[in-house]
VOPAGU-2260 file (C-alpha; in pm, 1 decimal, decimal comma):
REM VOPAGU-2260
SITE   aa  ch    i         X         Y         Z
SITE  MET   A    0       0,0       0,0       0,0
SITE  THR   A    1     113,1     354,7     -72,9
SITE  ILE   A    2      55,6     596,9     215,2
SITE  LEU   A    3      55,7     974,0     168,5
SITE  CYS   A    4       8,8    1228,4     446,4
SITE  GLU   A    5      23,1    1606,5     475,8
SITE  ARG   A    6      -8,3    1727,5     831,5
SITE  ARG   A    7    -205,8    2045,2     905,6
SITE  ASN   A    8    -301,6    2233,2    1219,2
SITE  GLN   A    9    -674,5    2262,7    1142,3
SITE  PRO   A   10    -888,8    2014,5    1342,3
SITE  ILE   A   11   -1009,2    1825,7    1032,8
SITE  VAL   A   12    -897,0    1533,0     819,6
SITE  SER   A   13    -969,1    1441,4     460,4
SITE  VAL   A   14    -918,7    1068,2     413,0
SITE  PHE   A   15    -894,4     932,1      58,4
SITE  VAL   A   16    -843,7     577,3     -63,1
SITE  SER   A   17    -761,7     541,1    -430,7
SITE  VAL   A   18    -777,1     212,4    -618,2
SITE  LYS   A   19    -549,8     210,1    -924,7
SITE  GLN   A   20    -833,0      73,9   -1137,0
SITE  GLY   A   21   -1054,2     296,3   -1348,1
SITE  ALA   A   22   -1259,6     312,5   -1664,0
SITE  GLY   A   23    -943,4     319,7   -1876,1
SITE  ASN   A   24    -861,5     -33,2   -1759,0
SITE  GLU   A   25   -1185,6    -190,1   -1881,7
SITE  ASN   A   26   -1244,7    -402,6   -2188,9
SITE  LEU   A   27   -1523,1    -321,8   -2434,1
SITE  SER   A   28   -1770,7    -583,3   -2309,4
SITE  GLN   A   29   -1758,3    -461,3   -1947,8
SITE  LYS   A   30   -1742,7     -85,5   -1992,3
SITE  GLY   A   31   -1880,8      80,8   -1679,4
SITE  ILE   A   32   -1789,7    -199,6   -1438,1
SITE  SER   A   33   -1546,8      13,2   -1232,0
SITE  HIS   A   34   -1820,0     270,7   -1173,3
SITE  PHE   A   35   -2066,3     -10,8   -1093,5
SITE  VAL   A   36   -1830,7    -152,5    -828,4
SITE  GLU   A   37   -1783,1     195,1    -681,5
SITE  HIS   A   38   -2161,7     223,1    -636,4
SITE  MET   A   39   -2184,5    -124,2    -481,6
SITE  LEU   A   40   -1927,3     -45,0    -212,8
SITE  PHE   A   41   -2173,6     207,1     -68,1
SITE  LYS   A   42   -2451,0     -55,2     -44,9
SITE  GLY   A   43   -2334,8    -206,7     281,8
SITE  THR   A   44   -2071,7    -439,8     426,2
SITE  LYS   A   45   -2073,5    -742,5     652,3
SITE  ARG   A   46   -2055,1    -501,8     948,8
SITE  ARG   A   47   -2254,5    -198,1     834,1
SITE  THR   A   48   -2571,3    -131,0     640,1
SITE  SER   A   49   -2573,1     122,6     357,8
SITE  LYS   A   50   -2730,4     379,8     589,6
SITE  GLU   A   51   -2475,7     316,6     865,0
SITE  LEU   A   52   -2184,9     376,7     623,6
SITE  SER   A   53   -2304,5     731,7     566,6
SITE  SER   A   54   -2469,4     809,5     902,2
SITE  GLU   A   55   -2163,4     718,7    1113,3
SITE  ILE   A   56   -1966,1     991,9     936,8
SITE  GLU   A   57   -2246,6    1241,5     882,5
SITE  ARG   A   58   -2337,4    1252,3    1251,6
SITE  THR   A   59   -1981,5    1373,0    1323,5
SITE  GLY   A   60   -2051,2    1666,8    1090,3
SITE  GLY   A   61   -1853,0    1501,8     811,5
SITE  MET   A   62   -1926,6    1376,7     461,2
SITE  ILE   A   63   -1849,2    1064,7     256,6
SITE  ASN   A   64   -1845,2    1009,1    -119,3
SITE  GLY   A   65   -1679,0     831,0    -406,9
SITE  GLY   A   66   -1599,0     872,1    -773,5
SITE  THR   A   67   -1472,0     681,2   -1075,6
SITE  ASP   A   68   -1217,8     829,6   -1313,4
SITE  ILE   A   69   -1019,5     705,6   -1612,1
SITE  GLN   A   70    -718,4     604,0   -1401,5
SITE  ASN   A   71    -856,5     530,0   -1057,5
SITE  THR   A   72   -1158,2     481,7    -833,2
SITE  LEU   A   73   -1182,7     704,1    -525,3
SITE  PHE   A   74   -1353,0     663,2    -187,9
SITE  TYR   A   75   -1318,8     955,5      48,3
SITE  LEU   A   76   -1452,3    1136,7     351,3
SITE  LYS   A   77   -1394,6    1452,0     550,8
SITE  ALA   A   78   -1451,2    1476,8     925,2
SITE  PRO   A   79   -1319,0    1634,9    1246,0
SITE  SER   A   80    -968,4    1501,7    1306,0
SITE  LYS   A   81   -1064,3    1320,6    1627,8
SITE  TYR   A   82   -1259,8    1079,8    1406,5
SITE  LEU   A   83    -958,9     978,6    1195,0
SITE  GLU   A   84    -970,6     616,8    1313,1
SITE  LEU   A   85   -1343,9     594,0    1247,2
SITE  GLY   A   86   -1291,4     733,7     896,5
SITE  ILE   A   87   -1019,7     485,4     805,6
SITE  ASP   A   88   -1222,8     204,2     961,8
SITE  ILE   A   89   -1528,4     289,1     747,7
SITE  LEU   A   90   -1333,0     317,9     421,6
SITE  SER   A   91   -1136,9      -1,1     488,9
SITE  ASP   A   92   -1460,1    -182,1     573,7
SITE  MET   A   93   -1620,1     -70,0     245,3
SITE  ILE   A   94   -1317,5    -171,6      40,0
SITE  GLN   A   95   -1259,6    -507,1     206,3
SITE  ASN   A   96   -1607,7    -632,3     294,1
SITE  PRO   A   97   -1872,7    -527,4      38,9
SITE  LYS   A   98   -2185,3    -744,4      44,1
SITE  PHE   A   99   -2256,5    -753,3    -329,4
SITE  SER   A  100   -2608,6    -874,2    -256,8
SITE  SER   A  101   -2798,1    -979,8    -569,7
SITE  LEU   A  102   -3095,0    -761,0    -474,1
SITE  ASP   A  103   -2874,1    -452,9    -429,2
SITE  ILE   A  104   -2695,1    -520,2    -758,1
SITE  GLU   A  105   -3021,7    -511,7    -952,6
SITE  LYS   A  106   -3141,2    -198,6    -769,5
SITE  GLU   A  107   -2812,6     -20,2    -833,2
SITE  ARG   A  108   -2812,4    -123,9   -1198,6
SITE  LYS   A  109   -3143,5      63,7   -1237,2
SITE  ILE   A  110   -3001,6     366,1   -1054,8
SITE  ILE   A  111   -2703,9     379,2   -1293,5
SITE  PHE   A  112   -2942,1     353,4   -1588,7
SITE  GLU   A  113   -3114,6     665,5   -1453,8
SITE  GLU   A  114   -2775,2     834,7   -1414,2
SITE  ILE   A  115   -2702,4     765,8   -1783,7
SITE  LYS   A  116   -3039,0     917,7   -1880,9
SITE  MET   A  117   -2971,8    1221,7   -1662,2
SITE  MET   A  118   -2633,9    1284,3   -1825,8
SITE  HIS   A  119   -2788,5    1242,6   -2171,3
SITE  ASP   A  120   -3058,7    1497,4   -2090,9
SITE  ILE   A  121   -2805,5    1768,6   -2001,7
SITE  PRO   A  122   -2681,8    1878,5   -2347,4
SITE  SER   A  123   -2366,3    2052,7   -2224,5
SITE  ALA   A  124   -2259,3    1744,7   -2025,7
SITE  TYR   A  125   -2353,0    1514,6   -2312,6
SITE  VAL   A  126   -2135,1    1683,3   -2577,8
SITE  VAL   A  127   -1831,7    1707,3   -2350,0
SITE  ARG   A  128   -1863,2    1340,3   -2253,5
SITE  LYS   A  129   -1915,4    1244,6   -2617,6
SITE  LEU   A  130   -1598,1    1430,1   -2713,4
SITE  THR   A  131   -1380,4    1170,2   -2538,2
SITE  GLU   A  132   -1528,1     905,5   -2769,6
SITE  LEU   A  133   -1420,0    1118,4   -3066,0
SITE  LEU   A  134   -1062,0    1153,8   -2937,8
SITE  TYR   A  135    -992,3     793,2   -2830,4
SITE  ALA   A  136   -1103,0     465,8   -2983,7
SITE  PRO   A  137   -1297,9     210,0   -2777,9
SITE  PRO   A  138   -1272,6      84,4   -2514,8
SITE  PHE   A  139   -1062,2     366,8   -2368,0
SITE  GLY   A  140   -1273,9     645,3   -2516,6
SITE  ASP   A  141   -1609,7     497,6   -2418,0
SITE  PRO   A  142   -1800,8     661,7   -2128,8
SITE  ILE   A  143   -1679,6     600,2   -1773,9
SITE  ILE   A  144   -2037,5     520,6   -1674,1
SITE  GLY   A  145   -2076,8     254,7   -1946,0
SITE  ASN   A  146   -2392,1     206,3   -2150,8
SITE  PHE   A  147   -2720,9      17,2   -2129,6
SITE  GLU   A  148   -2587,2    -281,1   -2326,2
SITE  THR   A  149   -2269,4    -343,3   -2126,2
SITE  LEU   A  150   -2428,0    -271,0   -1787,8
SITE  SER   A  151   -2716,1    -509,8   -1858,9
SITE  LYS   A  152   -2469,3    -796,1   -1902,7
SITE  ILE   A  153   -2244,8    -734,3   -1599,2
SITE  SER   A  154   -2305,5   -1012,6   -1346,0
SITE  LYS   A  155   -2245,9   -1044,3    -974,9
SITE  GLN   A  156   -1943,8   -1262,2   -1049,2
SITE  ASN   A  157   -1805,2    -995,9   -1285,7
SITE  LEU   A  158   -1829,4    -737,8   -1005,8
SITE  ILE   A  159   -1661,0    -968,8    -754,6
SITE  SER   A  160   -1385,5   -1046,0   -1005,8
SITE  LEU   A  161   -1315,4    -676,7   -1065,0
SITE  HIS   A  162   -1319,9    -616,7    -689,8
SITE  SER   A  163   -1038,5    -873,1    -654,3
SITE  THR   A  164    -802,0    -602,1    -783,2
SITE  TYR   A  165    -872,0    -403,8    -462,0
SITE  ILE   A  166    -552,3    -529,6    -298,1
SITE  PRO   A  167    -277,1    -342,3    -107,6
SITE  LYS   A  168     -38,8    -296,6    -401,2
SITE  ASN   A  169    -320,5    -124,2    -592,6
SITE  LEU   A  170    -424,5     108,8    -307,5
SITE  ILE   A  171    -319,6     461,4    -215,6
SITE  VAL   A  172    -425,9     588,0     127,3
SITE  CYS   A  173    -395,4     966,4     152,3
SITE  VAL   A  174    -473,0    1178,1     458,4
SITE  VAL   A  175    -454,3    1558,0     468,4
SITE  GLY   A  176    -524,4    1723,6     801,6
SITE  ASN   A  177    -439,9    1704,0    1169,7
SITE  ALA   A  178    -274,1    1361,3    1161,3
SITE  SER   A  179      83,0    1234,8    1151,5
SITE  ILE   A  180     225,6     989,9     900,5
SITE  GLY   A  181     286,7     752,9    1193,7
SITE  GLN   A  182     -81,1     759,4    1292,8
SITE  VAL   A  183    -194,9     703,9     936,7
SITE  GLN   A  184      48,6     418,1     877,2
SITE  GLU   A  185     -46,1     241,7    1202,3
SITE  LEU   A  186    -418,7     270,4    1130,8
SITE  ALA   A  187    -385,6     167,6     766,8
SITE  GLU   A  188    -178,2    -139,0     852,8
SITE  ARG   A  189    -424,9    -237,9    1124,9
SITE  LYS   A  190    -746,2    -173,1     934,4
SITE  PHE   A  191    -648,9    -306,0     591,6
SITE  ASN   A  192    -609,1    -680,3     627,1
SITE  ILE   A  193    -650,8    -779,4     262,7
SITE  LYS   A  194    -451,7   -1085,3     166,7
SITE  ASN   A  195    -251,1   -1015,9    -146,7
SITE  ASN   A  196    -318,4   -1220,0    -458,6
SITE  ASN   A  197    -212,3   -1235,1    -820,5
SITE  SER   A  198    -504,8   -1036,7    -960,6
SITE  LYS   A  199    -387,2    -815,1   -1244,0
SITE  ILE   A  200    -530,1    -487,9   -1370,5
SITE  LEU   A  201    -609,0    -494,3   -1741,7
SITE  MET   A  202    -425,5    -236,1   -1953,9
SITE  PRO   A  203    -602,6    -203,6   -2292,2
SITE  LYS   A  204    -422,6     -36,4   -2581,5
SITE  ILE   A  205    -494,4     335,9   -2613,5
SITE  ARG   A  206    -547,6     454,0   -2971,3
SITE  LYS   A  207    -587,4     822,3   -3059,9
SITE  ILE   A  208    -846,6     916,7   -3320,6
SITE  SER   A  209    -997,1    1233,0   -3467,0
SITE  MET   A  210   -1367,3    1257,2   -3560,3
SITE  ASN   A  211   -1623,9    1529,2   -3621,0
SITE  VAL   A  212   -1997,3    1464,7   -3586,6
SITE  ILE   A  213   -2324,0    1655,4   -3596,8
SITE  GLU   A  214   -2628,8    1533,3   -3407,9
SITE  LYS   A  215   -2983,6    1666,9   -3382,3
SITE  ARG   A  216   -3225,8    1643,7   -3093,5
SITE  GLN   A  217   -3579,8    1756,5   -3033,2
SITE  ASN   A  218   -3682,2    2006,5   -2765,7
SITE  LEU   A  219   -3361,7    2210,8   -2776,5
SITE  ASP   A  220   -3350,6    2589,1   -2808,4
SITE  GLN   A  221   -2973,3    2621,8   -2801,3
SITE  ALA   A  222   -2699,8    2457,1   -3008,9
SITE  HIS   A  223   -2411,2    2296,3   -2820,9
SITE  LEU   A  224   -2051,9    2258,4   -2934,8
SITE  ALA   A  225   -1755,2    2067,6   -2795,6
SITE  ILE   A  226   -1410,7    2081,9   -2958,7
SITE  GLY   A  227   -1116,3    1872,4   -2845,5
SITE  PHE   A  228    -758,9    1789,2   -2937,0
SITE  HIS   A  229    -479,9    1574,2   -2799,4
SITE  MET   A  230    -238,4    1722,2   -2547,8
SITE  PRO   A  231      63,1    1600,4   -2346,9
SITE  SER   A  232       5,2    1333,1   -2082,8
SITE  ALA   A  233      59,8    1406,0   -1713,2
SITE  ILE   A  234     400,7    1236,7   -1713,1
SITE  GLU   A  235     546,0    1436,3   -2002,8
SITE  ALA   A  236     766,7    1734,3   -1921,5
SITE  SER   A  237     549,4    1948,7   -2148,7
SITE  THR   A  238     245,4    1902,1   -1920,7
SITE  TYR   A  239     338,4    2228,2   -1744,5
SITE  ALA   A  240     350,4    2417,8   -2074,0
SITE  ALA   A  241      13,0    2260,6   -2156,1
SITE  GLN   A  242    -132,8    2399,5   -1833,3
SITE  ILE   A  243     -16,1    2749,2   -1928,1
SITE  PHE   A  244    -161,3    2704,0   -2278,6
SITE  ASP   A  245    -496,1    2588,8   -2133,6
SITE  SER   A  246    -512,6    2872,3   -1881,3
SITE  ILE   A  247    -457,0    3143,5   -2143,6
SITE  LEU   A  248    -692,0    2986,5   -2396,2
SITE  ALA   A  249    -982,5    2866,6   -2183,8
SITE  GLN   A  250    -968,7    2937,4   -1810,7
SITE  GLY   A  251   -1171,4    3217,9   -1658,4
SITE  MET   A  252   -1347,4    3529,3   -1782,2
SITE  SER   A  253   -1019,5    3673,6   -1912,9
SITE  SER   A  254    -939,6    3370,8   -2130,4
SITE  LYS   A  255    -907,1    3416,4   -2505,1
SITE  ILE   A  256   -1216,0    3216,2   -2598,2
SITE  ASN   A  257   -1429,8    3383,0   -2330,2
SITE  GLN   A  258   -1323,8    3728,0   -2440,5
SITE  GLU   A  259   -1377,3    3652,8   -2810,3
SITE  ILE   A  260   -1697,6    3445,9   -2792,5
SITE  ARG   A  261   -1882,4    3598,6   -2496,6
SITE  GLU   A  262   -1750,3    3944,8   -2417,4
SITE  LYS   A  263   -1671,4    4072,3   -2768,4
SITE  ARG   A  264   -1945,1    3904,7   -2973,5
SITE  ALA   A  265   -2209,0    3798,9   -2716,0
SITE  LEU   A  266   -2240,6    3460,9   -2888,7
SITE  ALA   A  267   -2263,0    3250,0   -2574,2
SITE  TYR   A  268   -2340,9    3264,3   -2205,9
SITE  SER   A  269   -2120,9    2964,7   -2129,6
SITE  VAL   A  270   -1785,8    2905,6   -2301,5
SITE  ASP   A  271   -1496,8    2738,5   -2126,4
SITE  GLY   A  272   -1245,0    2458,3   -2147,2
SITE  VAL   A  273   -1040,5    2210,3   -1949,0
SITE  TYR   A  274    -708,2    2031,4   -1991,7
SITE  GLU   A  275    -746,2    1677,2   -1863,6
SITE  SER   A  276    -448,7    1444,5   -1838,7
SITE  GLY   A  277    -331,2    1119,4   -1687,4
SITE  LYS   A  278     -38,4     883,9   -1713,5
SITE  ASP   A  279    -134,1     763,3   -2061,8
SITE  TYR   A  280    -344,2    1043,4   -2209,8
SITE  GLY   A  281    -398,4    1417,0   -2239,3
SITE  MET   A  282    -672,5    1623,7   -2401,8
SITE  GLU   A  283    -812,3    1974,8   -2418,7
SITE  MET   A  284   -1192,9    2000,5   -2425,6
SITE  ILE   A  285   -1371,9    2326,8   -2506,9
SITE  TYR   A  286   -1746,8    2383,3   -2475,9
SITE  ALA   A  287   -1977,8    2658,2   -2603,5
SITE  GLY   A  288   -2356,0    2694,5   -2621,1
SITE  THR   A  289   -2501,4    2942,0   -2868,8
SITE  LEU   A  290   -2774,8    3011,3   -3124,6
SITE  PRO   A  291   -2811,8    2735,3   -3387,4
SITE  ASN   A  292   -2727,5    2973,7   -3671,4
SITE  LYS   A  293   -2412,0    3090,6   -3489,6
SITE  ILE   A  294   -2265,8    2752,2   -3392,6
SITE  ARG   A  295   -2034,4    2722,6   -3693,0
SITE  LEU   A  296   -1909,8    3077,4   -3640,0
SITE  ALA   A  297   -1835,6    2992,5   -3276,0
SITE  LYS   A  298   -1639,2    2686,7   -3387,7
SITE  GLU   A  299   -1436,7    2889,4   -3638,6
SITE  LEU   A  300   -1356,5    3154,9   -3380,0
SITE  ILE   A  301   -1243,3    2898,4   -3121,4
SITE  LEU   A  302   -1014,9    2724,4   -3372,2
SITE  LYS   A  303    -877,9    3064,4   -3472,6
SITE  GLU   A  304    -789,1    3141,9   -3109,5
SITE  VAL   A  305    -617,8    2803,4   -3076,4
SITE  ASN   A  306    -409,7    2877,5   -3385,5
SITE  LYS   A  307    -315,6    3224,8   -3256,6
SITE  MET   A  308    -157,5    3058,3   -2951,5
SITE  LYS   A  309     139,6    2978,3   -3178,5
SITE  ASN   A  310     232,9    3347,2   -3146,4
SITE  LEU   A  311     166,9    3385,0   -2775,1
SITE  ASN   A  312     330,6    3704,0   -2640,4
SITE  LEU   A  313     564,2    3721,8   -2343,2
SITE  ARG   A  314     341,1    3947,1   -2130,7
SITE  GLU   A  315      44,0    3706,4   -2140,5
SITE  PHE   A  316     278,7    3415,8   -2081,8
SITE  ASN   A  317     435,8    3565,5   -1768,8
SITE  GLU   A  318     101,6    3686,2   -1631,2
SITE  THR   A  319     -41,1    3335,5   -1668,9
SITE  LYS   A  320     250,2    3179,2   -1482,3
SITE  GLU   A  321     166,9    3408,6   -1191,1
SITE  LYS   A  322    -202,4    3322,6   -1225,3
SITE  LEU   A  323    -133,8    2946,9   -1209,3
SITE  ILE   A  324      94,5    2984,8    -908,7
SITE  GLY   A  325    -179,6    3186,2    -738,0
SITE  ASN   A  326    -440,4    2923,4    -828,4
SITE  PHE   A  327    -216,4    2654,8    -681,3
SITE  GLU   A  328    -168,1    2845,0    -356,7
SITE  LEU   A  329    -543,2    2911,0    -324,3
SITE  SER   A  330    -623,4    2544,6    -394,6
SITE  ARG   A  331    -411,8    2444,1     -97,2
SITE  GLU   A  332    -677,8    2591,0     131,1
SITE  LYS   A  333    -902,8    2287,2      77,7
SITE  SER   A  334    -772,3    1961,7     221,9
SITE  THR   A  335    -987,9    1759,5     -20,4
SITE  ASP   A  336    -826,8    1932,9    -319,4
SITE  VAL   A  337    -479,1    1868,5    -181,2
SITE  ALA   A  338    -552,5    1499,3    -124,0
SITE  ARG   A  339    -701,5    1460,9    -470,3
SITE  ASN   A  340    -400,5    1629,8    -633,3
SITE  LEU   A  341    -149,3    1428,1    -432,5
SITE  ILE   A  342    -314,5    1108,3    -556,0
SITE  ALA   A  343    -324,7    1233,3    -916,0
SITE  ASP   A  344      49,3    1308,2    -903,9
SITE  GLU   A  345     123,9     976,0    -734,0
SITE  LEU   A  346     -47,4     799,1   -1024,3
SITE  GLY   A  347     182,1     990,2   -1259,2
SITE  LEU   A  348     541,5    1077,1   -1170,6
SITE  GLY   A  349     499,2    1057,4    -793,3
SITE  ALA   A  350     333,5    1263,4    -519,0
SITE  GLU   A  351     651,0    1471,5    -478,7
SITE  GLU   A  352     558,1    1643,4    -806,1
SITE  TYR   A  353     274,0    1820,0    -624,6
SITE  TYR   A  354     524,5    2013,4    -411,9
SITE  ASN   A  355     738,4    2095,4    -718,2
SITE  PHE   A  356     453,6    2265,6    -904,5
SITE  ILE   A  357     567,8    2626,1    -857,9
SITE  LYS   A  358     925,4    2541,3    -957,2
SITE  LYS   A  359     813,3    2346,6   -1265,1
SITE  ILE   A  360     569,8    2615,6   -1385,3
SITE  SER   A  361     832,0    2885,4   -1330,6
SITE  ALA   A  362    1081,2    2693,0   -1545,0
SITE  VAL   A  363     856,8    2678,8   -1856,0
SITE  LYS   A  364     983,5    2890,8   -2147,4
SITE  LEU   A  365     768,7    3093,7   -2385,8
SITE  ASN   A  366     857,7    2868,9   -2679,0
SITE  ASP   A  367     746,2    2564,1   -2477,0
SITE  ALA   A  368     393,2    2706,0   -2458,4
SITE  ARG   A  369     396,3    2811,1   -2824,4
SITE  LYS   A  370     507,3    2460,2   -2918,0
SITE  ILE   A  371     191,4    2313,4   -2761,5
SITE  ALA   A  372     -15,7    2499,8   -3021,2
SITE  LYS   A  373     222,3    2410,9   -3304,2
SITE  ASN   A  374     194,8    2040,8   -3218,5
SITE  ILE   A  375    -185,1    2035,5   -3252,0
SITE  LYS   A  376    -251,1    1856,7   -3580,7
SITE  ASN   A  377    -612,4    1740,1   -3565,7
SITE  PHE   A  378    -936,0    1836,6   -3394,9
SITE  SER   A  379   -1239,8    1639,8   -3290,2
SITE  SER   A  380   -1578,6    1802,6   -3246,7
SITE  ILE   A  381   -1945,8    1742,0   -3184,0
SITE  ILE   A  382   -2227,0    1983,4   -3265,1
SITE  LEU   A  383   -2569,6    1916,6   -3113,1
SITE  LEU   A  384   -2843,5    2103,7   -3296,6
SITE  PRO   A  385   -3217,9    2148,0   -3237,7
SITE  LYS   A  386   -3421,4    1914,8   -3459,9
């Protein structure tokens, strides 16, 4: 097991357990199984009912949650620091002793079906999710949540088999708050009693693609656009230049696309982007919602701003370095953000990278950021129009 700890003086702890198994590790026939298992771990253990898992933490004033990503599955809670042992006990109980009752599996399957419908019915979320499918071939590019076909076929035994990868060598326990590394190590070693086995995590081949699609849907007033392109992975040295590129292009009201699309031309209320990266992938995703007869203009303007990044000026470059350093310092206020970022870096080059962020951003040269734009060869996009 990997143990990470940042000690703080505030009387709180954020406790995260990451399993190095996510949607990117699934084969095509079982897409969505990691997310399914994540849901099932909240349905009760041999010691606690589903309600007790949440109520034991919530009555301390804390919270508990989980999430499935491309690279990992997270289970986490936040509580007053005097409940550190209780927090680790609850998370270790969930991870080691899930019930996987047949009745709960069928109920949760229906709940996930409703989650899929909900995501489909939010056009902005739909086009951004769909964009990943247009940047990476299946199974890697398919939705984290899966689809009706794959989820219908996942059996109890499939879930138990996937859960067999929840072993110490695949776990990261991270605590940020009023706790010492000694406390965390002692509790983790005592509470996690999983016997190691030879279960292996599947690593499907990742294949980059580039596709552009137009879809139509009834009962829409607005057109929705998502544009994406491949970027450096989290373990490449150029990831820091990519973060500067993303911040100038798409982050905040002062970003290039926000200024051009919203402030200058009033084409959209919402226009923004995100650079998402992991050990084996990196992508920029940009979203805009506008009038149906303006959607192609919005796309042209966004692509034009991306191209102009090849000639990024020094003033904008230096100002954005300062902005990112400020963002980093502000993000350190929240213990949950720190824990999440420590785990993300541990999955890449190592958690130490988190504490090197300011140094690494400061070392990026202007040409490094310009090169990000010059290396963009293809775009993927989806336009969702009213029918």
